[in-house]
C-alpha positions as CSV (number, residue, x, y, z in Angstrom):
1,M,0.1,0.1,0.0
2,L,2.8,2.4,0.9
3,S,4.3,1.8,-2.6
4,L,1.1,2.7,-4.5
5,L,0.9,5.8,-2.4
6,L,4.6,6.8,-3.1
7,V,4.3,6.4,-6.7
8,H,1.2,8.7,-6.8
9,A,3.1,10.9,-4.0
10,N,1.2,14.2,-3.6
11,Q,-1.9,12.8,-5.4
12,V,-4.9,11.4,-4.1
13,V,-5.0,7.5,-4.3
14,P,-8.9,6.5,-4.4
15,L,-9.7,4.1,-1.8
16,E,-11.3,1.8,-4.5
17,S,-7.7,1.8,-6.1
18,L,-6.1,0.7,-2.7
19,V,-8.9,-2.2,-2.4
20,E,-8.1,-3.4,-5.7
21,E,-4.4,-3.3,-5.4
22,L,-4.8,-5.5,-2.1
23,W,-7.5,-7.9,-3.0
24,D,-8.1,-7.8,-6.7
25,D,-11.8,-8.4,-7.5
26,T,-12.7,-10.4,-4.2
27,P,-12.4,-8.0,-1.2
28,P,-13.3,-9.1,2.2
29,K,-16.5,-7.5,3.8
30,L,-14.3,-5.4,6.1
31,A,-12.1,-4.0,3.4
32,R,-12.4,-0.3,3.9
33,K,-11.6,-1.1,7.9
34,T,-8.7,-3.0,7.0
35,V,-7.4,-0.2,4.9
36,Q,-7.8,2.1,7.6
37,T,-5.9,-0.2,10.0
38,Y,-2.9,-0.3,7.4
39,I,-3.1,3.5,7.0
40,Y,-2.7,3.8,10.7
41,H,0.3,1.3,10.8
42,I,2.1,3.4,7.9
43,R,1.5,6.9,9.9
44,K,3.0,5.3,12.9
45,A,6.0,4.1,10.9
46,L,6.4,7.5,9.2
47,R,6.1,9.2,12.4
48,E,9.0,7.3,14.1
49,G,11.2,8.4,11.0
50,A,12.4,12.0,10.5
51,G,10.6,14.6,12.0
52,D,9.7,16.4,8.8
53,G,9.5,13.2,6.9
54,P,6.3,12.5,4.7
55,W,3.0,11.8,6.1
56,V,-0.3,10.4,5.1
57,R,-3.4,12.6,4.7
58,T,-7.2,11.5,4.6
59,E,-9.0,13.0,1.6
60,P,-12.6,12.8,0.8
61,R,-12.0,10.1,-1.8
62,G,-9.0,8.3,-0.6
63,Y,-5.5,9.2,1.0
64,R,-2.7,11.2,-0.1
65,I,1.1,10.9,1.1
66,R,3.0,14.1,1.3
67,V,6.3,14.1,-0.2
68,G,8.9,17.1,0.0
69,T,11.5,18.0,-2.4
70,G,14.5,15.8,-2.4
71,Q,12.5,12.9,-0.3
72,L,11.8,10.8,-3.5
73,D,14.6,9.1,-5.4
74,L,12.0,8.5,-8.4
75,W,11.9,12.4,-8.9
76,R,15.7,12.7,-8.6
77,F,15.9,9.9,-11.3
78,Q,13.5,11.6,-13.6
79,E,15.2,14.9,-13.0
80,L,18.6,13.4,-13.9
81,C,17.1,11.9,-17.0
82,S,15.7,14.9,-18.2
83,R,19.0,16.7,-17.8
84,G,20.6,13.9,-19.8
85,R,18.1,14.2,-22.6
86,A,18.8,17.9,-22.8
87,A,22.4,17.7,-22.8
88,L,22.1,14.9,-25.7
89,S,20.1,17.3,-27.7
90,E,22.4,20.1,-27.3
91,G,25.4,18.0,-28.5
92,R,27.0,17.5,-25.3
93,P,27.5,13.7,-24.9
94,G,29.9,13.9,-21.9
95,L,27.2,15.7,-19.6
96,A,24.6,13.4,-20.8
97,S,26.6,10.2,-19.9
98,D,27.2,11.6,-16.6
99,A,23.8,12.5,-15.9
100,F,22.4,9.1,-16.9
101,R,25.0,7.3,-15.1
102,E,24.1,9.3,-11.9
103,A,20.4,8.3,-12.6
104,L,21.0,4.7,-13.2
105,A,23.3,4.6,-9.8
106,L,20.0,5.3,-7.8
107,W,18.5,1.8,-8.8
108,R,19.4,-1.0,-6.3
109,G,17.4,-3.6,-8.0
110,P,13.8,-4.0,-9.6
111,A,11.2,-1.4,-8.5
112,F,9.4,-2.2,-5.5
113,S,11.3,-5.5,-5.1
114,G,10.0,-7.4,-2.0
115,T,6.7,-6.1,-2.4
116,A,3.8,-8.3,-3.4
117,A,2.4,-6.3,-6.3
118,G,-1.2,-6.3,-7.2
119,A,-2.7,-5.1,-10.9
120,L,-1.9,-1.5,-10.3
121,L,1.5,-1.6,-8.8
122,S,2.4,-4.1,-11.4
123,A,1.7,-1.8,-14.2
124,Q,3.9,0.9,-12.2
125,Q,6.4,-1.6,-12.1
126,A,6.3,-2.1,-15.9
127,R,6.3,1.6,-16.5
128,L,9.4,2.2,-14.1
129,E,11.4,-0.5,-15.8
130,D,10.6,1.0,-19.2
131,L,12.1,4.3,-17.8
132,R,15.1,2.5,-16.6
133,M,15.7,1.0,-19.8
134,A,15.1,4.3,-21.8
135,A,17.9,5.8,-19.5
136,L,20.4,3.0,-20.1
137,E,19.9,3.1,-23.8
138,Q,20.2,6.8,-24.0
139,R,23.5,6.6,-21.8
140,I,24.9,4.1,-24.1
141,E,24.1,6.4,-27.0
142,A,26.1,9.3,-25.3
143,D,28.9,7.0,-24.7
144,M,29.0,6.1,-28.5
145,E,28.7,9.9,-29.3
146,L,31.8,10.1,-27.5
147,G,33.5,7.5,-29.7
148,I,33.4,4.9,-26.9
149,H,32.8,1.7,-28.6
150,R,35.1,-0.9,-27.9
151,E,34.5,-0.5,-24.0
152,L,30.8,-1.0,-24.6
153,L,31.0,-4.4,-26.1
154,S,31.1,-6.5,-23.0
155,E,28.1,-4.7,-21.6
156,L,26.1,-4.8,-24.8
157,K,26.4,-8.4,-25.3
158,G,25.3,-9.0,-21.9
159,L,22.3,-6.8,-22.3
160,T,21.3,-8.4,-25.5
161,L,21.4,-11.6,-24.0
162,A,19.0,-10.6,-21.3
163,H,16.9,-8.5,-23.8
164,P,16.8,-10.7,-26.9
165,L,13.9,-8.7,-28.4
166,N,15.3,-5.3,-27.9
167,E,16.0,-3.7,-31.3
168,V,17.7,-0.7,-29.8
169,L,20.4,-2.6,-27.8
170,A,20.8,-4.9,-30.7
171,G,21.5,-2.0,-33.0
172,R,23.8,-0.4,-30.4
173,L,25.9,-3.6,-30.1
174,M,25.9,-3.8,-33.9
175,R,27.2,-0.4,-34.2
176,A,29.8,-0.5,-31.7
177,A,31.2,-3.8,-32.8
178,A,31.5,-2.9,-36.5
179,R,33.1,0.6,-35.4
180,S,35.6,-1.6,-33.3
181,G,36.5,-3.7,-36.1
182,H,34.4,-6.7,-35.1
183,R,32.2,-7.2,-38.0
184,Q,31.4,-10.8,-37.1
185,V,30.2,-9.9,-33.5
186,A,27.7,-7.1,-35.3
187,L,26.3,-10.0,-37.7
188,D,25.8,-12.5,-34.9
189,A,24.1,-10.0,-32.9
190,Y,21.7,-9.3,-36.0
191,Q,21.2,-13.1,-36.4
192,R,20.3,-13.5,-32.8
193,L,17.8,-10.6,-32.8
194,R,16.3,-11.8,-36.0
195,A,16.1,-15.6,-34.7
196,A,14.4,-14.3,-31.5
197,M,11.9,-11.7,-33.2
198,V,10.7,-14.5,-36.1
199,G,10.4,-17.2,-33.5
200,E,8.7,-15.2,-30.8
201,L,6.9,-12.5,-32.6
202,G,6.8,-13.8,-36.1
203,L,8.2,-10.2,-37.4
204,E,11.4,-9.2,-39.0
205,P,13.7,-6.8,-37.6
206,S,12.7,-3.1,-38.3
207,A,14.1,-1.3,-41.5
208,E,16.6,0.6,-39.4
209,V,18.3,-2.6,-37.9
210,R,18.0,-4.1,-41.5
211,D,19.9,-1.1,-43.1
212,L,22.4,-1.3,-40.5
213,Q,23.2,-4.9,-41.1
214,R,23.7,-4.0,-44.8
215,D,26.0,-1.4,-43.7
216,V,27.9,-3.8,-41.8
217,L,28.0,-6.2,-44.8
218,E,29.3,-3.5,-47.1
219,D,31.7,-2.1,-44.3
220,V,30.7,1.5,-44.8
221,L,30.4,2.2,-41.0
222,L,33.1,4.8,-40.0
223,P,35.7,3.4,-37.5
224,E,35.7,4.5,-33.8
225,R,36.7,8.1,-33.2
226,R,37.9,9.5,-30.1
227,T,38.6,13.1,-28.9
228,A,42.3,11.7,-28.1
229,A,44.1,9.0,-29.9
230,A,43.6,5.7,-28.6
231,P,46.6,3.9,-26.7
232,T,48.3,1.2,-29.0
233,D,50.9,-0.1,-26.5
234,E,49.8,-3.1,-24.9
235,T,51.1,-1.9,-21.5
236,V,49.0,1.2,-21.5
237,R,45.7,-0.3,-22.8
238,P,43.0,0.0,-20.1
239,V,42.2,-3.1,-18.0
240,V,38.9,-4.5,-19.1
241,V,36.8,-6.2,-16.3
242,P,34.0,-8.1,-18.1
243,A,30.7,-8.5,-16.1
244,E,28.7,-10.7,-18.5
245,L,26.3,-12.7,-16.5
246,P,22.8,-12.5,-17.8
247,P,20.5,-11.0,-15.1
248,R,18.9,-13.1,-12.6
249,S,15.5,-14.5,-13.2
250,A,12.9,-12.7,-11.1
251,D,10.9,-15.9,-10.6
252,F,13.4,-18.2,-9.5
253,I,12.0,-20.8,-7.2
254,G,13.4,-23.6,-5.3
255,R,16.8,-25.3,-6.2
256,T,18.2,-24.5,-2.9
257,R,20.2,-27.6,-2.5
258,Q,21.6,-27.5,-6.0
259,V,22.4,-23.7,-5.8
260,A,24.3,-24.5,-2.4
261,A,26.1,-27.3,-4.1
262,I,27.3,-25.1,-7.2
263,T,28.5,-22.3,-5.1
264,A,30.4,-24.6,-2.6
265,A,32.3,-26.2,-5.5
266,G,32.9,-22.9,-7.3
267,R,33.8,-20.9,-4.2
268,P,37.5,-20.3,-3.3
269,S,38.2,-21.5,0.2
270,G,40.6,-19.3,1.7
271,A,44.2,-20.5,1.7
272,A,43.2,-23.9,0.8
273,A,42.0,-22.3,-2.7
274,S,45.6,-21.2,-3.8
275,A,46.7,-24.7,-3.3
276,L,44.1,-26.4,-4.9
277,P,46.0,-28.0,-8.1
278,A,43.2,-27.6,-10.7
279,V,40.7,-25.1,-12.1
280,R,37.2,-25.7,-10.3
281,V,34.8,-27.1,-13.0
282,V,31.0,-27.5,-12.1
283,V,28.9,-29.1,-14.6
284,V,25.2,-28.5,-14.3
285,T,23.5,-31.4,-15.9
286,G,20.0,-32.4,-16.7
287,G,17.2,-33.0,-19.2
288,V,15.4,-30.5,-21.4
289,G,13.3,-27.9,-19.5
290,T,14.9,-28.5,-16.2
291,G,16.3,-25.0,-15.7
292,K,19.8,-25.7,-16.0
293,T,20.7,-22.2,-17.3
294,V,18.7,-20.3,-14.9
295,T,19.9,-22.2,-12.0
296,A,23.6,-21.7,-13.1
297,V,23.1,-18.0,-13.6
298,E,21.6,-17.7,-10.1
299,A,24.6,-19.5,-8.5
300,S,26.8,-17.5,-10.7
301,H,25.6,-14.2,-9.4
302,Q,26.0,-15.6,-5.9
303,L,29.7,-16.5,-6.6
304,R,30.5,-13.3,-8.7
305,G,31.8,-11.6,-5.5
306,H,34.6,-14.1,-5.2
307,Y,36.1,-13.3,-8.7
308,P,36.9,-9.6,-9.1
309,G,38.9,-10.5,-12.2
310,G,35.5,-10.6,-14.1
311,Q,32.8,-13.0,-15.1
312,L,32.7,-14.2,-18.8
313,F,29.3,-16.1,-20.2
314,A,29.2,-17.7,-23.6
315,T,26.4,-19.9,-25.3
316,L,27.9,-23.0,-27.0
317,H,25.0,-23.4,-29.3
318,R,23.1,-21.2,-31.6
319,P,19.1,-20.9,-31.6
320,D,18.9,-23.3,-34.5
321,G,20.7,-26.0,-32.6
322,T,24.2,-26.0,-34.1
323,P,27.2,-25.9,-32.2
324,V,29.5,-22.7,-31.8
325,A,32.7,-23.5,-33.3
326,G,35.7,-23.4,-30.7
327,R,37.4,-20.6,-32.8
328,D,34.3,-18.5,-32.5
329,A,33.8,-19.1,-28.8
330,L,37.4,-18.4,-28.0
331,T,37.5,-15.2,-30.2
332,S,34.3,-13.9,-28.2
333,L,35.8,-14.5,-24.7
334,L,39.1,-12.9,-25.7
335,L,37.2,-9.7,-27.3
336,S,35.1,-9.5,-24.1
337,S,38.5,-9.6,-22.3
338,G,39.6,-6.3,-24.1
339,H,42.0,-8.0,-26.8
340,P,42.0,-6.2,-30.1
341,D,40.6,-8.4,-32.9
342,G,43.4,-7.5,-35.1
343,Q,46.0,-9.0,-32.9
344,L,44.1,-12.3,-32.4
345,P,45.8,-15.6,-33.7
346,S,43.6,-17.7,-36.2
347,A,44.4,-21.3,-34.9
348,V,42.2,-22.6,-32.1
349,E,45.3,-23.8,-30.3
350,D,46.8,-20.5,-30.3
351,L,43.6,-18.7,-29.3
352,A,43.4,-21.3,-26.5
353,R,46.8,-20.7,-25.1
354,L,46.3,-17.0,-25.3
355,F,43.0,-17.3,-23.2
356,R,44.9,-19.5,-20.6
357,S,47.7,-17.2,-20.4
358,W,45.2,-14.1,-20.0
359,T,43.1,-15.8,-17.2
360,S,46.3,-17.2,-15.2
361,E,46.8,-13.7,-13.6
362,R,43.2,-13.2,-12.8
363,R,40.6,-14.6,-10.6
364,M,37.9,-15.2,-13.2
365,L,34.5,-16.9,-13.3
366,V,33.7,-18.3,-16.8
367,V,30.1,-19.6,-17.5
368,L,29.5,-22.0,-20.5
369,D,26.1,-22.5,-21.5
370,D,24.6,-25.5,-23.4
371,A,27.7,-27.5,-24.0
372,G,27.4,-30.4,-26.3
373,S,30.8,-32.4,-25.8
374,P,34.2,-32.4,-23.7
375,G,35.7,-31.4,-26.8
376,Q,33.7,-28.3,-26.9
377,V,34.6,-27.1,-23.4
378,I,38.1,-28.3,-22.9
379,P,39.6,-25.4,-25.0
380,L,37.7,-22.8,-23.3
381,L,38.8,-23.8,-19.6
382,P,41.3,-21.6,-17.7
383,S,44.2,-23.5,-16.2
384,S,44.6,-21.4,-13.1
385,P,43.2,-22.8,-9.8
386,D,42.0,-19.3,-8.9
387,C,39.6,-19.6,-11.7
388,A,36.1,-21.2,-11.5
389,V,34.0,-22.6,-14.6
390,V,30.2,-23.5,-14.5
391,V,29.1,-25.6,-17.4
392,T,25.6,-26.4,-18.3
393,S,24.8,-29.4,-20.4
394,R,22.5,-32.4,-21.1
395,W,25.3,-34.5,-20.8
396,R,27.7,-35.4,-18.0
397,L,30.9,-34.4,-20.2
398,E,32.9,-37.2,-18.9
399,G,36.8,-36.6,-19.2
400,L,37.0,-33.0,-18.3
401,P,40.1,-31.9,-16.8
402,G,40.1,-30.0,-13.3
403,A,38.4,-30.4,-10.0
404,V,35.0,-31.5,-11.5
405,T,31.8,-31.5,-9.8
406,R,28.6,-32.5,-11.2
407,V,25.1,-31.3,-10.2
408,E,22.1,-32.9,-11.6
409,L,18.8,-31.2,-12.1
410,K,15.3,-33.1,-12.4
411,G,11.8,-31.7,-12.2
412,M,10.6,-29.5,-9.3
413,S,8.8,-30.6,-6.4
414,E,5.1,-30.1,-6.1
415,D,5.3,-27.1,-4.1
416,E,8.1,-25.4,-5.8
417,G,6.4,-26.2,-9.2
418,V,3.0,-24.4,-7.7
419,A,5.1,-21.6,-6.4
420,L,6.6,-21.0,-9.8
421,L,3.1,-21.2,-11.5
422,G,2.0,-18.6,-8.9
423,S,4.7,-16.3,-9.7
424,A,3.9,-16.1,-13.4
425,A,0.2,-16.0,-13.0
426,G,-0.5,-14.5,-9.6
427,A,0.0,-16.2,-6.3
428,R,-3.5,-15.5,-5.0
429,R,-5.0,-16.6,-8.3
430,V,-3.1,-20.0,-8.3
431,A,-3.9,-20.4,-4.5
432,R,-7.6,-20.5,-5.1
433,E,-7.1,-23.7,-7.4
434,R,-4.2,-25.2,-5.4
435,P,-5.3,-28.9,-5.9
436,Q,-5.7,-28.4,-9.7
437,A,-2.4,-26.5,-9.7
438,A,-0.7,-29.4,-8.1
439,E,-2.0,-31.8,-10.5
440,L,-1.0,-29.7,-13.4
441,V,2.7,-29.5,-12.3
442,R,2.5,-33.4,-11.7
443,L,1.4,-34.0,-15.3
444,Y,4.4,-32.2,-16.8
445,D,6.8,-33.9,-14.1
446,G,7.6,-30.4,-12.4
447,L,9.7,-29.4,-15.4
448,P,10.3,-25.6,-14.9
449,L,10.2,-25.1,-18.8
450,A,6.6,-26.4,-19.1
451,V,5.5,-25.0,-15.6
452,R,6.7,-21.3,-16.7
453,A,4.9,-21.8,-20.2
454,L,1.6,-22.7,-18.3
455,G,2.1,-19.6,-15.9
456,E,2.4,-17.5,-18.9
457,R,-0.7,-18.8,-20.7
458,L,-2.6,-18.0,-17.6
459,A,-1.0,-14.5,-17.3
460,A,-1.8,-13.7,-20.7
461,R,-5.6,-14.5,-20.3
462,T,-7.4,-13.4,-16.9
463,D,-10.3,-15.4,-17.8
464,L,-8.6,-18.7,-18.0
465,L,-8.9,-20.9,-14.9
466,V,-6.2,-23.5,-13.9
467,R,-8.9,-26.2,-14.2
468,D,-9.5,-25.3,-17.7
469,L,-5.8,-26.1,-18.5
470,L,-5.9,-29.2,-16.3
471,C,-8.9,-30.5,-18.2
472,R,-7.0,-30.3,-21.6
473,A,-3.7,-31.4,-20.3
474,R,-5.3,-34.6,-18.9
475,D,-5.8,-35.7,-22.5
476,D,-2.2,-36.9,-23.8
477,G,-3.5,-35.7,-27.3
478,Q,-3.7,-32.1,-26.0
479,R,-1.0,-31.9,-23.3
480,L,1.5,-30.5,-25.6
481,A,-1.0,-27.9,-27.1
482,V,-1.7,-26.5,-23.8
483,L,1.8,-25.1,-23.5
484,R,1.6,-23.5,-26.9
485,G,0.8,-19.7,-26.4
486,P,1.8,-16.9,-28.7
487,Q,5.4,-18.0,-28.3
488,H,6.8,-21.2,-29.2
489,D,10.5,-20.9,-28.3
490,S,10.3,-23.2,-25.3
491,L,8.9,-26.2,-27.5
492,R,11.3,-25.5,-30.3
493,R,14.3,-26.0,-27.7
494,V,13.1,-29.4,-27.1
495,G,12.9,-30.2,-30.7
496,T,16.3,-28.9,-31.4
497,A,17.7,-30.7,-28.6
498,H,16.5,-34.1,-29.9
499,Q,18.1,-33.2,-33.4
500,R,21.5,-33.0,-31.7
501,L,21.6,-36.6,-31.0
502,P,23.3,-39.2,-33.5
503,A,20.8,-40.8,-36.0
504,A,20.7,-44.2,-34.2
505,E,20.0,-42.7,-30.9
506,R,17.3,-40.5,-32.5
507,E,15.7,-43.6,-34.1
508,L,15.6,-45.6,-30.8
509,L,14.1,-42.6,-29.0
510,S,11.4,-42.1,-31.5
511,L,10.5,-45.8,-31.2
512,L,10.3,-45.4,-27.2
513,C,8.0,-42.6,-27.6
514,R,5.5,-45.0,-29.6
515,L,5.4,-47.5,-26.7
516,P,3.2,-47.6,-23.7
517,R,5.5,-46.3,-20.8
518,P,7.3,-47.4,-18.8
519,V,8.9,-49.7,-21.4
520,R,10.5,-52.9,-20.2
521,E,13.7,-54.0,-21.7
522,R,12.5,-57.1,-23.2
523,E,9.6,-55.2,-24.9
524,L,12.2,-52.7,-26.3
525,L,14.2,-55.3,-27.8
526,R,11.3,-56.9,-29.5
527,A,10.2,-53.6,-30.7
528,M,13.5,-53.0,-32.1
529,E,13.4,-56.5,-34.1
530,L,9.9,-55.7,-35.4
531,S,11.2,-52.3,-36.8
532,G,14.2,-53.9,-38.4
533,R,16.9,-52.4,-36.1
534,R,19.9,-54.2,-35.0
535,T,19.8,-55.3,-31.2
536,G,23.5,-55.7,-31.1
537,E,24.1,-52.1,-30.2
538,F,21.4,-52.1,-27.8
539,D,23.5,-51.3,-24.7
540,R,25.6,-48.6,-26.3
541,L,22.4,-46.8,-27.6
542,V,20.7,-47.1,-24.3
543,E,23.7,-45.7,-22.5
544,S,24.0,-42.9,-24.8
545,L,20.4,-41.8,-24.4
546,V,20.7,-41.9,-20.7
547,A,23.9,-40.1,-20.5
548,S,22.1,-37.2,-22.5
549,H,19.4,-37.5,-20.1
550,S,17.0,-38.4,-23.1
551,V,15.9,-41.3,-21.5
552,E,15.3,-42.4,-17.7
553,I,15.9,-45.9,-16.2
554,T,14.1,-47.6,-13.3
555,E,13.9,-50.9,-11.8
556,C,10.9,-53.3,-11.8
557,R,10.4,-56.8,-10.9
558,E,10.8,-57.8,-14.8
559,G,14.1,-56.0,-14.8
560,L,15.0,-52.5,-16.2
561,A,12.2,-50.2,-17.4
562,F,12.8,-47.0,-19.7
563,T,10.7,-43.9,-19.6
564,V,11.2,-40.7,-21.9
565,P,10.7,-37.4,-20.1
566,V,7.3,-36.0,-20.8
567,L,8.3,-33.0,-23.0
568,S,10.5,-35.0,-25.2
569,R,7.9,-37.8,-25.6
570,L,5.2,-35.4,-26.3
571,V,7.1,-33.4,-29.0
572,L,8.5,-36.6,-30.7
573,S,5.0,-38.4,-30.7
574,E,3.4,-35.4,-32.3
575,R,6.0,-35.7,-35.0
576,V,5.1,-39.3,-35.3
577,R,1.4,-38.5,-35.5
578,V,1.9,-35.9,-38.3
579,D,3.2,-38.4,-40.7
580,R,2.0,-42.1,-40.0
581,R,3.6,-42.9,-43.2
582,A,7.2,-41.7,-42.6
583,S,10.0,-44.3,-42.0
584,P,11.7,-44.5,-38.5
585,R,14.3,-42.4,-39.7
586,E,12.4,-39.8,-41.3
587,V,10.2,-39.6,-38.0
588,A,13.5,-39.3,-35.8
589,G,14.7,-36.6,-38.0
590,G,17.2,-38.4,-40.0
591,S,17.4,-38.8,-43.9
592,G,15.4,-41.8,-44.7
593,G,15.4,-43.1,-48.1
594,A,13.4,-45.8,-50.4
595,G,15.1,-48.7,-48.7
596,D,13.9,-47.7,-45.1
597,R,11.6,-50.1,-43.5
598,N,8.2,-49.2,-42.4
599,P,7.7,-49.1,-38.5
600,P,5.6,-51.6,-37.0
601,D,1.8,-50.7,-36.8
602,P,1.2,-48.8,-33.3
603,A,-1.3,-51.5,-32.1
604,V,1.5,-54.1,-32.6
605,L,3.8,-51.9,-30.6
606,A,1.2,-51.3,-27.8
607,G,0.6,-55.2,-27.6
608,I,4.2,-56.0,-27.3
609,G,4.1,-56.7,-23.4
610,T,0.9,-58.6,-23.4
């Protein structure tokens, strides 16, 4: 309530607005009396503060909080932003940059963090976040007017990862990279923006951004200019401290034990840390949709204070699922570290040696997201025991050097899943249908990817009830469609993850999805024989699928049983239904031909164990 009064300082906030903020459309009978009690406690708390502090006055239609000049940081923020915009329009980028920096320094986190926001306060939160982003964009514009481009690359790369649909930030990164001589970084930024916009919005980037991409391709952008000559000697080049961690997720729920395990393994331990013979490597592993990246980012933020040398972040697969080449990944890391592009070697081995040499003198935290193999990770590892690396992967990544700790993620508990659903759709709204919400979480095995998608569906439609989604989700044929809102990126990730598997593993996984679960070992072997597959490689294929968290193994009285995680099973089963006539290799995403055998009829497969 105090937050709502302050955001409307010196204005009357109607009683009806306070009631709506506190209870939505279901106020208690004594709502007015309860509001009066809250106002009394607010007045008491303010009286115990500064003698001339703000105070709350009762008005005919509601309440008004009186705030004097200099007492509200929001006003100071807006004043500094106005000063910065004026300086920018007058051609004084230095003054503009200073004003915007001072304004942004007033922020210590999200607006009204720690406050349970209703509909009205949520709208104000969104408005203030828009103001903060506008100030950040204008501060970067002022810095670029000063000819500062190279120093902005690390910050801009982190911002574009956090805001993948922001065309302004993407354009700033493209321009800064191109004017610093890093055209590939600029083109990669455009491709990430376009993939995100087409995938999530169905839109192409604006004409301005497309024109900027053409300018980069034609190399017509002017190189960076400065009021003074940039230093060329390595000994006087300014030290760059990268800070590339993406922002924490505002709705991060649970995972207390796993985050503690990551931070314990990645944290230096005083004198013992310097005696540790190898770099600390934490592999966060789990199946598709288990929240590996968001968990790793949360833990890395808790670790960042231990690594003053900087924090680097690299994604090792592109949005279409293709792996990032080692040379590209190392080049990106070294550019973020301040190394000039023109002085970087071309061979991967030389780049890796340069990266190890640079990190050997620093206490660095490196986060490598979505790794596909040990070979992709090893060239990117520092050698110094004063550094730590957090890697996310579906695979266990056996054979990595260093002091390796593995932390496995599975589905969330029922309580955590319901809490995550409530954080996206509204805690009070979900609490009114707690049993239905719990069943909905169980149907999707508590996978954060699915639960968050369900929460977004509910948040997008206030008329939609949890029980409405539950009724559809109970039907296997509709369970996948329930997750599909206006954005399809989450489900596309499941599909691209499946495509990364070798062809033989894809075929077996597709076959498993057609069998009633769980599938016993002898049933799977018989299904392989019926579909014309060789059973001699059974152990190797199963071991590979288990290692990639594509299949889970349980024990039953008849021996081993196999289960495909719910999201993978739903996506792959849908592909089978789309084309019943496709061969096993076509269904699995391979390149089938005229010689492929037709898969056994589903009715035959369903009766294998009978």
